[in-house]
C-alpha positions as CSV (number, residue, x, y, z in Angstrom):
1,M,61.5,-34.2,29.3
2,T,62.0,-37.8,28.5
3,R,60.7,-39.0,25.1
4,V,59.4,-42.2,24.8
5,R,59.4,-43.5,21.6
6,A,56.3,-45.5,20.6
7,S,56.2,-48.6,17.8
8,W,54.9,-48.3,14.7
9,R,51.9,-50.2,15.3
10,S,50.9,-48.2,18.4
11,G,51.3,-45.1,17.1
12,A,49.3,-46.4,13.9
13,L,46.6,-47.5,16.2
14,A,46.6,-44.0,18.0
15,A,46.4,-42.2,14.8
16,L,43.0,-44.6,13.6
17,A,41.9,-43.6,16.8
18,V,42.2,-39.6,16.6
19,V,40.6,-40.0,12.9
20,A,38.0,-42.0,14.3
21,V,37.0,-39.8,17.1
22,L,37.3,-36.7,14.9
23,G,34.6,-38.5,12.3
24,L,32.3,-39.3,15.1
25,V,32.5,-35.4,16.2
26,A,31.9,-34.8,12.5
27,V,28.7,-36.4,12.5
28,L,27.1,-35.4,15.4
29,L,27.7,-31.5,14.2
30,I,26.0,-32.3,10.9
31,T,22.8,-34.2,12.2
32,R,22.3,-32.2,15.6
33,D,19.7,-29.7,15.2
34,P,19.8,-26.8,17.9
35,A,17.1,-28.7,20.3
36,G,19.2,-31.4,20.2
37,E,17.3,-33.7,17.5
38,K,18.3,-35.4,14.8
39,G,17.7,-34.4,11.5
40,G,19.5,-32.0,8.5
41,P,21.8,-29.4,9.1
42,T,20.2,-26.0,10.3
43,A,21.2,-22.6,8.8
44,Q,21.2,-19.9,11.5
45,P,20.6,-16.0,10.8
46,A,23.8,-14.1,11.4
47,P,22.8,-12.0,14.7
48,S,21.9,-8.4,14.4
49,S,24.5,-5.6,14.8
50,G,22.0,-3.0,14.3
51,C,22.2,0.6,12.9
52,R,26.0,2.5,13.6
53,E,27.9,5.0,12.1
54,P,30.0,3.8,8.9
55,G,32.6,5.9,9.6
56,T,33.4,7.5,6.7
57,G,32.0,10.8,5.5
58,P,31.0,12.2,1.8
59,A,32.1,11.1,-1.4
60,T,32.4,11.1,-4.8
61,P,30.4,9.0,-6.9
62,P,32.7,6.0,-7.7
63,G,32.4,6.7,-11.9
64,G,31.1,4.4,-14.6
65,S,27.7,3.4,-15.8
66,A,25.2,0.9,-15.5
67,P,24.7,-1.4,-18.8
68,R,21.6,0.1,-20.9
69,A,18.4,-1.0,-20.1
70,D,15.9,-1.9,-23.0
71,V,13.2,0.6,-21.5
72,A,12.4,4.1,-23.0
73,V,10.8,6.7,-20.7
74,A,9.6,9.1,-23.3
75,G,9.7,12.4,-22.7
76,T,12.2,12.3,-19.5
77,T,16.0,13.0,-19.0
78,E,17.9,10.3,-17.5
79,I,20.3,11.0,-14.7
80,D,23.8,10.1,-15.0
81,M,24.1,7.7,-11.9
82,R,27.9,7.3,-12.2
83,G,27.9,3.9,-11.5
84,L,25.2,3.8,-8.6
85,V,22.0,2.7,-8.9
86,P,19.1,4.1,-7.5
87,L,16.2,2.5,-5.0
88,T,14.3,5.5,-3.9
89,V,14.0,9.3,-4.6
90,A,13.0,12.2,-2.8
91,S,12.5,15.7,-4.1
92,G,11.5,19.2,-3.1
93,D,12.8,22.4,-1.8
94,G,15.0,22.6,-4.7
95,M,16.4,19.5,-3.3
96,V,16.9,15.8,-5.1
97,W,18.1,12.6,-2.9
98,A,18.2,9.1,-3.8
99,T,18.5,6.2,-2.1
100,V,21.5,4.4,-3.7
101,H,23.3,0.7,-4.1
102,D,27.0,0.5,-5.2
103,P,26.9,-2.8,-7.3
104,T,30.0,-3.4,-6.8
105,R,29.7,-3.9,-3.2
106,G,27.5,-6.9,-3.7
107,T,24.6,-7.6,-1.6
108,G,25.5,-9.4,1.6
109,S,25.4,-6.7,4.0
110,Q,22.9,-3.8,5.0
111,E,24.2,-0.3,4.3
112,A,22.5,2.9,4.0
113,T,23.7,5.3,1.6
114,V,21.8,8.4,-0.1
115,A,23.6,10.2,-3.1
116,R,22.6,14.1,-4.2
117,V,21.7,14.9,-7.2
118,D,22.0,18.0,-9.3
119,P,19.6,18.6,-11.8
120,A,21.0,21.2,-13.6
121,A,24.5,18.7,-14.0
122,G,21.9,15.8,-14.6
123,A,24.1,13.7,-12.6
124,V,24.9,12.6,-9.3
125,T,27.6,15.0,-7.5
126,T,28.2,13.6,-3.6
127,V,27.7,9.7,-2.2
128,V,26.9,9.8,1.6
129,P,26.9,6.8,3.8
130,V,24.3,7.2,6.6
131,A,24.4,3.8,8.5
132,E,25.8,0.1,8.5
133,G,24.1,-2.8,9.6
134,C,20.8,-1.4,8.0
135,D,19.1,-0.2,5.1
136,A,17.9,3.1,3.8
137,A,13.8,2.2,4.2
138,A,12.5,5.9,4.1
139,L,13.2,9.0,2.5
140,A,12.5,12.5,2.6
141,V,13.8,16.1,2.3
142,G,13.1,19.4,3.6
143,N,13.9,22.6,5.6
144,G,17.7,22.2,3.7
145,A,17.8,18.7,4.9
146,V,17.4,15.6,4.1
147,W,16.1,13.0,6.5
148,V,16.6,8.9,6.3
149,G,14.4,6.4,8.1
150,T,16.6,3.1,8.6
151,C,15.7,-0.4,9.1
152,D,17.2,-3.6,10.5
153,E,15.7,-6.3,8.9
154,L,17.9,-8.8,10.6
155,A,16.4,-7.6,14.4
156,P,13.4,-9.8,15.3
157,P,9.8,-8.6,14.3
158,D,9.0,-7.2,18.0
159,S,12.3,-5.5,18.8
160,T,12.6,-2.3,20.6
161,A,15.6,-0.9,18.9
162,G,17.4,-0.9,16.3
163,A,16.1,1.8,13.7
164,Q,17.2,5.6,13.1
165,V,16.2,8.5,11.7
166,V,18.9,10.2,10.3
167,R,19.4,14.0,9.0
168,V,21.7,14.7,6.5
169,D,22.6,18.3,5.9
170,A,21.8,19.4,2.2
171,A,24.8,21.8,1.3
172,S,27.8,19.6,3.4
173,G,26.1,16.3,2.8
174,R,27.4,15.2,6.1
175,V,25.3,13.6,8.6
176,T,24.4,16.3,11.4
177,K,21.7,14.2,14.0
178,R,20.7,10.1,14.8
179,V,18.2,10.1,16.2
180,S,17.3,6.8,17.4
181,L,13.9,4.7,17.6
182,P,12.2,1.8,19.9
183,T,11.4,0.3,16.7
184,R,13.3,-2.0,14.4
185,C,12.7,-0.3,10.9
186,V,10.9,2.6,9.6
187,A,8.5,2.8,7.3
188,Q,7.3,6.0,6.6
189,L,8.7,9.4,6.7
190,A,7.3,12.9,6.2
191,V,9.1,16.4,6.2
192,G,7.3,19.9,7.1
193,R,8.0,22.9,8.2
194,D,8.1,22.3,11.8
195,A,8.3,18.5,12.3
196,V,9.4,15.4,10.7
197,S,6.9,12.4,11.2
198,A,7.7,9.0,11.4
199,G,6.0,5.7,11.2
200,E,7.1,1.9,11.9
201,L,6.9,-1.2,10.2
202,T,5.1,-3.8,12.0
203,L,3.1,-7.3,11.6
204,A,-0.6,-8.2,11.4
205,G,-1.7,-8.1,15.5
206,Q,1.3,-5.6,16.6
207,R,0.9,-2.4,17.7
208,Q,2.0,0.5,15.3
209,R,3.4,3.8,16.2
210,V,3.9,7.1,15.0
211,W,6.6,9.4,16.2
212,R,6.8,13.3,15.4
213,I,10.4,14.6,15.7
214,D,11.6,18.4,16.5
215,P,14.2,18.9,13.8
216,E,15.8,21.2,15.5
217,S,16.6,19.4,19.1
218,G,15.5,15.9,17.8
219,A,13.3,15.7,20.6
220,L,10.9,12.6,20.0
221,S,7.9,12.1,21.0
222,T,4.6,10.0,20.5
223,I,1.8,11.1,18.3
224,A,0.0,7.9,17.6
225,Q,-0.2,4.1,18.9
226,L,-2.1,1.9,16.9
227,G,-3.2,-1.8,17.6
228,G,-5.3,-4.2,16.9
229,D,-7.3,-4.3,13.8
230,T,-6.0,-0.7,13.0
231,S,-3.4,0.0,10.8
232,L,-1.3,3.2,9.6
233,A,-2.0,4.1,5.9
234,G,0.1,7.1,5.9
235,V,1.6,10.1,7.5
236,A,2.4,13.7,6.4
237,V,3.6,17.2,7.3
238,T,1.7,20.2,6.5
239,D,2.0,23.7,7.7
240,A,-1.3,22.9,9.7
241,G,0.5,20.1,11.4
242,V,1.0,16.3,11.4
243,W,-1.6,14.1,9.9
244,T,-2.2,10.8,10.1
245,Q,-4.4,8.0,8.3
246,K,-5.8,5.2,10.5
247,V,-7.8,2.2,8.6
248,T,-9.9,-0.8,10.3
249,P,-12.0,-3.2,8.5
250,D,-14.8,-1.4,8.3
251,R,-14.0,2.3,9.0
252,G,-11.2,5.1,8.4
253,E,-10.1,8.4,9.7
254,A,-7.2,10.9,9.5
255,T,-6.3,12.7,12.5
256,R,-4.5,16.5,12.3
257,T,-2.0,16.8,15.2
258,D,-0.3,19.9,16.2
259,A,3.4,19.8,15.1
260,S,4.6,21.7,18.2
261,T,2.5,20.3,21.5
262,S,1.7,16.4,19.8
263,Q,-1.9,16.7,20.7
264,A,-4.9,15.8,18.0
265,E,-6.6,18.8,17.1
266,G,-9.8,16.9,14.8
267,S,-10.2,13.9,12.6
268,V,-12.3,13.6,9.0
269,P,-13.2,10.2,7.7
270,E,-11.3,8.8,5.1
271,K,-13.0,5.4,4.8
272,D,-10.7,2.6,2.6
273,A,-8.5,5.6,1.9
274,A,-4.5,6.2,2.2
275,L,-2.7,9.2,2.7
276,I,-0.3,10.1,0.4
277,G,1.1,13.2,1.2
278,G,0.6,16.9,2.2
279,H,2.3,20.6,0.9
280,G,1.6,23.6,2.5
281,D,-2.0,24.0,3.4
282,G,-3.4,20.8,1.5
283,V,-3.2,17.0,2.1
284,W,-4.0,14.4,-0.2
285,F,-5.9,11.1,0.0
286,R,-6.2,8.2,-2.4
287,R,-9.7,6.2,-2.4
288,A,-10.2,3.1,-3.5
289,E,-13.9,2.6,-4.3
290,P,-14.1,4.2,-6.1
291,S,-10.7,5.2,-7.1
292,V,-10.6,9.2,-6.6
293,I,-7.6,11.3,-5.6
294,A,-8.9,14.1,-2.9
295,Q,-7.4,16.8,-1.5
296,R,-8.6,18.2,2.1
297,D,-7.8,21.6,3.0
298,A,-4.9,20.8,5.9
299,A,-6.1,23.3,8.7
300,T,-9.9,22.4,8.5
301,G,-10.4,19.2,7.0
302,A,-12.6,20.7,4.3
303,V,-12.6,18.6,0.9
304,R,-11.3,21.0,-1.9
305,T,-11.2,18.6,-5.3
306,E,-11.9,15.0,-5.7
307,T,-10.5,13.6,-8.6
308,P,-11.3,10.3,-10.3
309,V,-8.5,8.0,-11.6
310,P,-8.8,4.4,-12.7
311,D,-6.2,2.2,-12.0
312,V,-4.1,4.2,-9.6
313,R,-1.3,2.3,-7.8
314,S,0.8,4.8,-6.2
315,A,0.6,8.7,-5.7
316,A,3.4,11.3,-4.5
317,V,2.5,14.9,-3.4
318,G,4.7,18.2,-3.9
319,A,4.3,22.1,-4.7
320,S,3.1,20.9,-8.1
321,G,0.4,19.1,-7.3
322,A,-0.5,15.5,-6.2
323,W,1.4,13.2,-9.1
324,F,-0.4,9.4,-9.6
325,Q,1.2,6.4,-11.3
326,Q,-1.1,4.1,-13.5
327,A,-2.0,1.0,-14.5
328,A,-3.8,-1.9,-15.5
329,E,-3.8,-5.1,-15.4
330,G,-3.1,-7.0,-19.0
331,S,-1.5,-3.7,-19.9
332,L,2.3,-2.9,-19.8
333,T,1.6,0.8,-20.4
334,I,2.3,3.1,-17.3
335,T,1.0,6.7,-17.2
336,I,2.1,9.1,-14.6
337,G,0.0,12.5,-14.4
338,R,-0.4,15.7,-12.2
339,I,-3.2,16.8,-10.7
340,D,-3.5,20.7,-10.1
341,P,-4.0,21.9,-6.4
342,A,-6.3,24.6,-7.7
343,T,-8.7,22.7,-9.9
344,G,-8.3,19.3,-9.6
345,A,-7.6,18.9,-13.5
346,I,-5.6,16.3,-14.6
347,G,-2.6,17.5,-16.8
348,P,-0.2,17.0,-18.3
349,T,0.7,13.1,-18.3
350,F,2.9,10.9,-20.0
351,S,3.5,7.1,-21.0
352,F,5.8,4.3,-21.6
353,E,5.6,0.6,-21.9
354,G,7.0,-1.3,-18.5
355,V,8.3,-4.4,-18.0
356,G,6.5,-7.7,-16.7
357,P,4.3,-8.2,-15.9
358,D,4.6,-9.2,-11.9
359,R,2.3,-11.8,-10.2
360,T,-0.6,-9.6,-10.1
361,G,-0.6,-9.0,-13.8
362,L,0.7,-5.5,-13.4
363,P,3.5,-4.2,-14.8
364,F,6.5,-3.4,-12.2
365,L,5.7,0.1,-11.0
366,G,8.9,2.4,-10.0
367,D,9.2,5.0,-7.0
368,L,7.6,8.2,-7.7
369,S,8.9,11.5,-6.2
370,V,7.6,15.0,-6.9
371,D,8.7,18.7,-6.6
372,E,8.2,22.0,-7.7
373,S,9.0,21.7,-11.6
374,G,7.4,17.9,-11.9
375,A,8.2,14.4,-11.2
376,W,11.0,12.2,-10.8
377,L,10.7,8.6,-11.3
378,V,13.2,5.4,-10.5
379,Y,12.4,2.7,-13.0
380,Q,14.7,-0.6,-13.5
381,G,17.6,0.9,-12.0
382,R,17.4,4.3,-13.7
383,L,16.5,7.4,-12.4
384,H,14.3,10.1,-14.8
385,R,13.3,13.4,-14.7
386,Y,10.2,15.1,-16.2
387,V,9.5,18.6,-16.1
388,V,6.5,20.2,-16.6
389,A,6.3,23.1,-19.1
390,A,6.0,26.6,-18.7
391,P,2.7,27.8,-19.9
392,A,3.2,29.7,-23.1
393,P,2.8,33.7,-22.4
394,P,-0.4,35.3,-23.3
395,P,-0.7,37.2,-27.1
396,P,-0.4,40.6,-26.8
397,P,-3.7,43.0,-26.5
398,S,-5.1,43.8,-30.0
399,S,-6.4,47.1,-30.1
400,T,-9.2,45.6,-32.7
401,T,-10.1,42.2,-31.0
402,P,-11.2,42.0,-27.6
403,P,-9.9,39.7,-25.1
404,A,-11.3,36.1,-25.4
405,P,-13.5,35.2,-22.2
406,S,-11.5,33.3,-19.6
407,T,-12.2,29.2,-20.2
408,T,-10.3,28.4,-17.1
409,A,-12.3,25.3,-15.6
410,P,-13.9,26.1,-11.9
411,P,-12.7,23.4,-9.5
412,G,-13.9,20.1,-9.1
413,S,-13.9,16.4,-10.8
414,T,-11.8,15.3,-13.6
415,S,-11.2,11.8,-14.9
416,A,-7.9,10.9,-16.0
417,P,-6.9,9.4,-19.3
418,A,-8.0,6.0,-19.7
419,T,-5.3,3.4,-19.0
420,G,-4.0,1.3,-21.7
421,A,-3.6,3.8,-24.5
422,P,-0.9,6.3,-24.8
423,A,-2.0,9.9,-22.8
424,S,-1.5,12.7,-24.1
425,T,2.1,14.5,-23.0
426,T,3.3,18.0,-22.5
427,P,7.3,17.1,-22.0
428,G,9.1,19.5,-20.2
429,T,12.4,18.0,-21.8
430,T,13.2,17.1,-25.4
431,S,15.7,14.0,-25.1
432,S,14.4,10.3,-24.1
433,T,16.8,8.2,-22.7
434,T,17.1,4.4,-23.2
435,K,17.6,2.2,-19.8
């Protein structure tokens, strides 16, 4: 190879030429948008990679504790999250699980993680990574498992892939089943004895589907397709089948589907209502005008109880009944109460001062779940448990005094306490934790 030695001047000119070319390229890259037009720099979102297995199994919590907050939820016990931040909670059949975020990992990536809560210990015991590349958008427990519905928020709104329903064994904490759904996002999830029901999240004007998943085989079947001006307002699984609530601007109805055949077996009118859940032989609805929580027989659709509850903002259903979260505009008081499934009566209730207000003038609300013993509430990054006190045993009969007549209220309507003033409480625990 022959080397040609250039003069200093020619070398300098060559260097200047290279710098000029690089500068021109840089200017073109900055001012050129994807369509070839001049303008400012355009940020391009990272492409979605979809849900994928995390590659790790159950683990112990990271440890540590979050900073204390200035919100007290009186009459409840706060759960030790051991360094994790709870997002949502689901409970029932003796199990309690929460979707969680590890604050040490930041917020730049999508990840679906759940944690098992031990009510007796009052702490989180196991952390289970469910998926990467997507978030945990729905959570339900039942039949020895926790089911997680995922959402790929980076996928296009009309995507026909990306979401999963994942089964985690409650005993071992290991993922035992992954069911892929033809949508990007699972918005609603319900679990019962014979089925898992999932509803997708869509934008206005797009179709919306509800699926039935066989809990053993994972087989997927479509039980409802909504489009046009019809939207989904809730799913539930009861002993009598799968219930879905459909609403339009001028009407609404709830349909019961056979859990084995996925065939519709009947409908009941429920206008301007949301299906809030079902348990056993009952299915519950929250009606807007007037504000009422109604219970229907899950097999026949007949109305059992109708309980007026003003200013209801959310509700949840479990073995102990239907519980509501109540708040009025202009007040930071949040009242949580139970509706007895047998009588429709309200009680117990408890109240606390929340934080806010939000844009609508309401306090920021929490995520509510219900089990056999009471209610669970995620509020401002804390998980609280409220236990219904067991009724006192009746006094022994007296030999001289005849027993008092029964005063049990018959099934029917019962008004809720007015929102804005502290309601009477029957706390199941004696400790109160400041968040």
